C-alpha positions in Angstrom: 180.5 171.1 41.4 182.2 168.4 43.9 180.6 170.1 46.7 176.8 169.9 45.1 177.1 166.2 44.6 178.2 165.5 48.0 175.2 167.7 49.2 172.7 165.6 46.9 174.2 162.1 48.1 173.5 163.4 51.9 169.9 163.5 51.2 169.4 160.1 50.0 171.6 158.4 52.8 169.3 156.2 54.9 169.7 155.7 58.6 170.2 152.2 60.1 167.3 150.9 62.3 167.9 150.9 65.8 167.5 147.6 67.9 164.0 149.1 69.6 163.0 149.9 66.0 163.5 146.3 64.7 161.8 145.1 67.8 158.8 147.2 67.1 158.4 145.9 63.6 158.7 142.4 64.4 155.9 142.9 66.9 153.8 144.5 64.4 154.4 141.7 61.9 153.5 139.1 64.4 150.2 141.2 65.3 149.4 141.7 61.8 149.9 137.8 61.2 147.9 136.8 64.6 144.9 139.2 63.1 145.1 137.7 59.8 144.9 134.3 61.2 142.0 135.1 63.6 140.2 136.7 60.9 140.7 134.5 58.1 141.3 130.9 60.0 140.2 131.0 63.4 136.6 132.8 62.8 135.3 131.1 60.2 136.3 127.7 61.9 134.6 128.8 65.1 131.4 129.6 62.9 131.7 126.0 61.2 132.0 124.6 64.2 129.2 126.4 65.8 126.7 125.3 62.8 128.1 121.6 63.0 127.0 121.7 66.6 123.7 123.0 65.8 123.3 120.2 63.2 124.5 117.7 65.6 121.3 118.9 68.2 119.1 119.0 65.2 120.3 115.4 64.3 120.1 114.2 68.0 116.4 115.5 68.1 115.4 113.6 64.7 117.1 110.6 66.4 115.1 111.0 69.5 111.9 111.6 67.6 112.6 108.7 65.4 113.3 106.5 68.4 109.9 107.5 69.9 108.3 106.5 66.8 109.9 103.2 66.6 108.7 102.4 70.2 105.2 103.3 69.3 105.4 100.9 66.1 103.6 98.0 67.8 100.7 100.3 69.1 100.6 102.1 65.6 100.3 98.6 64.0 97.6 97.8 65.9 95.8 101.2 65.7 96.0 100.7 61.9 94.6 97.2 62.1 91.7 98.3 64.5 91.3 101.2 61.5 91.5 99.0 59.0 88.8 96.7 60.4 86.7 99.5 61.2 86.9 100.6 57.5 85.9 97.4 56.4 82.8 97.2 58.6 81.9 100.5 57.4 82.4 99.8 53.5 80.5 96.6 53.8 77.5 98.4 54.7 77.3 100.2 51.5 77.1 99.5 47.9 80.5 99.5 46.1 78.4 100.6 42.7 74.8 101.2 41.8 74.1 98.1 40.1 70.4 97.6 39.5 70.5 93.9 39.3 72.1 93.7 42.5 69.8 96.2 44.2 66.7 94.4 43.0 67.9 91.2 44.2 68.7 92.6 47.5 65.0 94.3 47.6 63.6 91.0 46.3 65.3 89.4 49.6 64.2 91.9 52.0 60.2 91.8 50.6 59.6 88.4 50.8 56.6 88.4 52.8 53.1 87.1 52.5 51.7 90.0 54.1 52.8 92.5 51.6 53.2 92.4 47.7 55.0 94.7 45.1 54.5 95.2 41.6 57.6 96.7 40.3 60.7 99.0 40.8 61.2 102.3 39.3 65.0 103.6 39.6 65.9 107.1 39.2 69.2 108.4 37.3 72.3 108.5 39.3 72.9 111.6 41.4 75.6 113.0 43.5 75.6 114.4 46.8 77.9 116.3 48.8 79.2 115.2 52.1 82.0 117.3 53.2 85.0 117.3 50.9 83.5 114.4 48.8 80.8 113.7 46.7 78.7 110.0 46.9 76.7 108.7 44.1 73.0 107.8 45.1 69.9 106.3 43.4 66.2 106.3 44.2 64.1 103.4 43.9 60.2 103.8 44.0 58.5 100.6 44.9 54.4 100.7 44.8 53.1 98.1 47.5 50.0 96.6 48.8 49.7 94.8 52.0 48.7 94.7 55.6 49.6 97.2 58.3 51.8 94.4 60.1 53.4 93.7 56.8 54.2 97.4 56.1 55.7 97.8 59.7 57.6 94.4 59.3 59.3 95.5 55.7 60.1 98.8 57.2 62.4 97.0 60.0 63.8 94.9 57.4 64.9 97.9 55.6 66.2 99.7 58.7 68.2 96.1 59.5 69.3 95.5 55.9 73.1 94.5 55.5 73.3 97.2 52.9 72.1 100.7 53.9 68.9 101.6 52.4 67.4 104.7 53.5 63.5 105.4 53.8 63.3 108.6 51.8 59.5 108.8 51.4 56.6 106.8 52.2 52.9 106.9 51.4 50.1 105.3 53.0 46.6 104.9 51.6 43.3 102.7 52.7 42.5 100.0 50.5 39.7 97.3 50.0 39.5 94.4 52.5 41.6 96.1 55.2 44.5 96.4 53.2 46.8 99.4 52.6 48.0 100.7 49.6 50.8 103.3 48.7 54.4 104.0 47.4 57.7 104.0 49.2 60.7 105.6 48.1 64.2 104.2 48.8 67.6 105.6 48.5 70.7 103.6 48.1 74.3 105.3 48.4 77.4 103.9 46.5 81.2 104.3 47.5 82.2 104.0 44.1 85.2 106.3 43.6 85.6 106.8 47.1 87.0 103.5 48.5 87.9 100.2 46.6 85.8 97.3 47.6 84.5 93.9 46.6 82.2 94.7 43.2 80.2 91.6 44.1 77.7 92.8 46.2 75.7 89.5 47.0 76.1 86.3 45.4 72.9 85.3 43.3 71.8 81.6 43.0 71.6 80.1 39.3 70.5 77.0 38.1 72.7 74.8 35.8 71.6 72.5 32.8 68.5 72.8 30.5 64.7 72.1 30.9 62.2 71.7 28.3 59.8 74.2 29.7 61.9 77.6 30.2 59.0 78.7 32.6 59.1 75.7 34.9 61.1 75.9 38.1 64.2 73.6 38.4 63.5 70.8 40.9 65.4 71.7 44.2 66.0 75.1 43.5 66.7 77.7 46.1 67.1 74.7 48.6 70.7 74.4 49.8 72.0 75.6 46.7 75.4 77.4 46.8 76.7 78.2 43.6 79.2 81.0 43.4 78.4 83.9 41.4 80.8 84.2 38.3 81.0 87.3 36.2 81.3 87.3 32.1 84.8 88.5 32.4 85.8 85.7 34.8 84.2 83.1 32.3 86.2 84.3 29.5 89.4 84.2 31.8 88.5 80.5 32.6 88.3 79.8 28.6 91.7 81.4 27.9 93.3 79.4 30.5 93.0 76.6 28.2 94.4 78.1 25.2 97.9 78.9 24.7 98.1 82.7 24.4 100.3 84.0 21.2 102.3 86.1 24.1 104.1 85.8 27.2 103.8 88.6 30.4 107.1 88.8 32.2 106.6 90.4 35.6 110.0 92.8 35.7 109.2 94.5 39.2 106.3 94.1 41.5 107.2 96.7 44.3 106.7 93.9 47.0 109.6 94.9 48.8 111.4 98.2 49.6 114.1 98.5 47.2 113.4 101.5 45.1 114.6 105.1 46.1 113.6 108.7 45.4 115.8 111.1 43.4 115.1 114.6 42.5 116.4 116.5 39.4 117.0 119.5 41.2 116.6 121.0 44.7 112.8 122.3 44.2 111.9 118.6 43.2 110.7 117.2 46.6 109.1 113.8 47.5 109.0 110.2 48.8 108.5 106.7 48.0 106.8 104.0 49.9 104.8 101.1 50.1 100.9 101.0 49.5 98.5 98.4 50.2 96.2 99.6 47.6 97.6 97.5 44.9 96.7 96.0 41.6 98.8 93.0 42.0 99.6 91.0 44.9 99.8 92.9 48.4 101.7 96.3 47.8 102.3 98.7 44.9 104.6 101.8 44.9 103.5 104.9 46.5 105.3 108.2 44.8 104.3 111.5 46.5 105.8 114.5 44.7 105.9 118.5 44.9 107.5 119.9 42.0 108.2 123.8 41.3 109.2 123.4 37.6 111.4 126.1 36.9 114.0 124.3 35.1 113.9 122.7 31.6 113.8 119.1 33.5 111.5 118.8 36.4 111.8 115.1 37.1 111.0 113.0 40.5 113.1 109.8 39.7 112.2 106.4 41.4 115.8 104.6 41.4 115.1 100.8 40.6 118.5 100.0 39.7 118.9 97.9 42.6 116.8 95.5 41.4 119.2 94.3 38.9 116.5 94.0 36.0 117.8 93.6 32.4 116.2 93.3 29.0 118.3 90.8 27.2 116.4 91.5 23.6 113.5 93.9 22.8 109.9 93.1 24.3 107.1 94.0 22.2 106.0 96.4 24.8 106.5 97.3 28.4 103.7 97.9 30.5 102.9 99.4 33.8 99.5 99.7 36.3 99.3 103.4 37.3 96.8 104.7 40.2 95.7 108.4 39.7 93.9 110.3 42.3 93.3 113.4 40.0 94.1 114.8 36.6 98.0 116.2 36.1 100.1 117.6 33.2 102.6 114.9 34.4 104.4 112.5 32.1 105.6 109.1 33.6 108.3 107.2 32.0 111.0 104.8 32.7 114.6 105.2 32.1 116.8 102.2 30.7 120.7 102.1 30.8 122.9 100.6 28.2 126.2 98.8 28.3 128.3 101.8 27.7 126.2 103.8 30.3 123.9 105.5 27.9 120.4 106.7 29.0 117.0 106.3 27.3 114.2 107.9 28.5 110.8 106.6 27.1 107.2 107.8 28.4 104.4 105.8 28.9 102.0 108.4 29.1 102.1 112.5 28.5 99.6 113.8 30.9 97.5 111.9 33.3 93.9 112.2 32.3 92.0 109.7 34.4 91.4 108.5 37.9 91.7 105.2 39.5 93.9 102.5 38.0 94.7 102.5 34.2 97.2 100.1 32.4 99.7 102.0 30.0 102.1 100.5 27.9 105.2 101.8 25.4 107.1 100.3 22.5 110.9 99.9 23.6 113.8 100.4 21.0 113.7 97.7 18.5 117.3 97.5 17.5 118.8 94.5 19.1 122.4 95.7 18.6 121.9 98.1 21.7 120.7 95.3 24.2 121.0 94.2 26.7 119.5 97.2 28.8 119.2 97.7 32.4 116.0 99.1 34.1 117.5 102.2 35.8 114.6 104.6 36.7 111.1 105.4 36.6 110.4 109.2 36.3 107.5 111.5 36.8 108.0 114.9 35.0 106.3 118.3 34.7 106.8 121.0 31.8 108.6 124.1 32.9 106.4 126.3 34.9 103.7 123.9 35.3 104.2 123.4 39.4 102.2 120.3 40.7 101.9 118.1 43.6 100.2 114.8 44.2 100.2 111.4 44.6 100.4 108.0 42.2 100.7 104.5 43.0 102.8 102.4 40.5 102.2 98.6 40.2 103.1 95.4 38.1 105.7 96.8 35.9 105.9 94.0 32.9 107.1 93.2 29.5 105.1 91.3 26.8 106.9 89.0 24.3 105.7 87.1 21.4 105.2 83.6 22.5 107.7 81.3 20.6 106.5 78.0 19.5 108.6 74.9 17.8 107.6 73.3 14.8 105.5 70.8 16.7 103.4 73.5 18.4 105.0 73.2 21.5 105.8 76.3 23.9 109.7 76.9 23.3 109.9 80.1 25.7 112.2 78.4 28.1 115.1 80.7 27.5 113.2 83.7 29.3 113.3 81.4 32.3 117.1 81.6 32.9 119.4 84.6 33.5 123.4 84.3 33.9 125.9 85.7 36.4 129.4 86.0 36.3 131.0 85.2 39.7 133.1 88.1 41.2 135.9 88.2 43.8 134.3 87.3 47.1 131.1 85.9 46.2 129.7 83.0 47.5 126.8 80.8 46.2 125.1 82.2 49.4 125.5 85.7 48.6 124.4 85.3 44.9 121.5 83.8 46.0 120.7 86.7 48.5 121.6 88.9 45.7 119.2 87.7 43.0 116.3 86.3 45.5 116.8 88.1 48.7 117.4 85.1 50.5 120.2 82.4 50.7 117.8 79.5 50.6 118.3 79.0 46.9 121.8 77.8 47.2 121.1 74.4 46.7 119.2 75.1 43.4 122.0 77.2 42.0 124.5 74.1 42.7 122.2 71.9 40.8 121.8 74.0 37.8 125.4 74.3 37.4 126.7 71.0 38.7 128.6 72.4 41.8 129.4 70.1 44.9 129.3 71.5 48.3 133.0 71.5 48.7 134.0 72.7 45.2 135.7 76.1 45.0 133.5 78.7 43.2 136.3 80.4 40.6 136.1 84.2 39.8 134.7 84.5 36.3 132.5 81.2 36.2 129.1 82.2 34.6 126.4 80.6 36.5 122.9 79.9 35.1 120.1 81.1 37.5 116.3 80.5 37.3 114.5 83.6 36.4 111.7 84.3 39.2 
C-alpha cells in the first residue's frame, strides 16, 4: 500500500520552469500587453485623431468660405441696394390693388383731352393670370369714346406712357358724324396684390374742404395749386383716437430690431434658422424663422430663444399679442414659453394652425394667478403634430402685452409704474455695464445715476436695488 501511494504522488509532481521558459512566458505577456494596448488604445486614438484632422480641414474650409463672403460684404450690400431700387421701380409701375376709384381717377387724368370724350367706364370682375410660378390679378376696363383721329392717337400714347402700366387689350374704331371716330377701347390693368408689399395709396386725390350752398357748383380755385394729402377713413379714426385716452395700454415687449435671438431645435430632425427681415409690421425689421421639421416624435418644436432680452412680466397683462406673417397654410402651432421663478415652464399657443397668408395679429390670455409672477419671456416656438412633416418661413414682429389703463380718482393716467424696472447690483457690475445690459449702450449711465441719486465718485455696493427707466 505504501508503494502505491508513492506512485500516485509522483504523477502529480510538477517540474520547476527553467530560466528560458520563464523568459519566454515573460515575452509572451509583454507581447500580449502590447497587442491589447495597440488594439484598444492606440488604434481608436489614431482613428479619433484622423477624424479630428478631417473636421479641422472642414472647419478651415468653412472659415475660408466665410472670410470670402465677408470680403464680398460691401459688394453684396451694394448689389442688394441696386436690386431694391430696381424692385421699387418695377413695383411703382403697377397697381398695388385693383381699386376702381383709383383706376377711374388715373384714367380721367389720362383722358383729359378736348379732342376725345368718354361716356363711362365698364369694369369686369377680377381675374387671375398665370405668370410662371405665381398668379397676378387683373381687371379689364371697357371705355366707349368719341373723338378725332389725332385725339385717339394722343390717348394711345398717353396710355403707353402712363405712370402705372395699362395694357391696351382691344380697340375698335368706327367712322362717325362730322369726321369724328366712334369706338370702344378695352384696357387691362394688373395688380401685384399678394405678390409684393407696396404703398396702397396709388394716387393722391385732390379734395376740397368746407361747405357750400350749392352742392353742384365748384369751389373757387379748386384744382389750382391744391396739394391736399389723401387721408383714408382708418387714418381719420386714428387721428380722433389720439385725442382720447384709451382704456388700455400697449407695451412693446420685443420688436426684433437687433440680433439677440437664437434658434434651438427640440431634436436632431428639427432644422432651421432665425434672422432679421426688412419685411416688417413695426419699425425696420421683423424676425424671420425658417424651419424644416421631420415630425417623428411627440414634441417637434423649433424654438426661438429670446431669454437674452431679459423681458419680465411683473403682473398679469390682459393679453399678449404678436404679429405673424405667413406665406402659406400650415398645421403648425405658434406659441410662447414663459419661465417662473423656480424654473417652471409655461407654454401657451397663439394659434393652433396657420390658416391665412400675409400679416395677422394673434393674441393669447396669460395666467391670471398673480402668485406665480414675475414670469420671464423665455422662448417663442413653432410646433408640428407628430407625423405632420412641414417646412416653411414665417415672420414675427411686435410682441406686446396689453394692460388696462390705471386712472386715479381725478381721471389722470396713473399707469406710471410700468415705465420703470428694478435691478439688483451683482459683483463686478458698474453703471456703464448695467446700461449696456438693459439698453445695449452705455450712454444711459447719467440717467441711471440721476434716478438713483448716485454721484460719479460713489462706490456701487453689491445688492443695491436700482430704478431703471423701461424703454
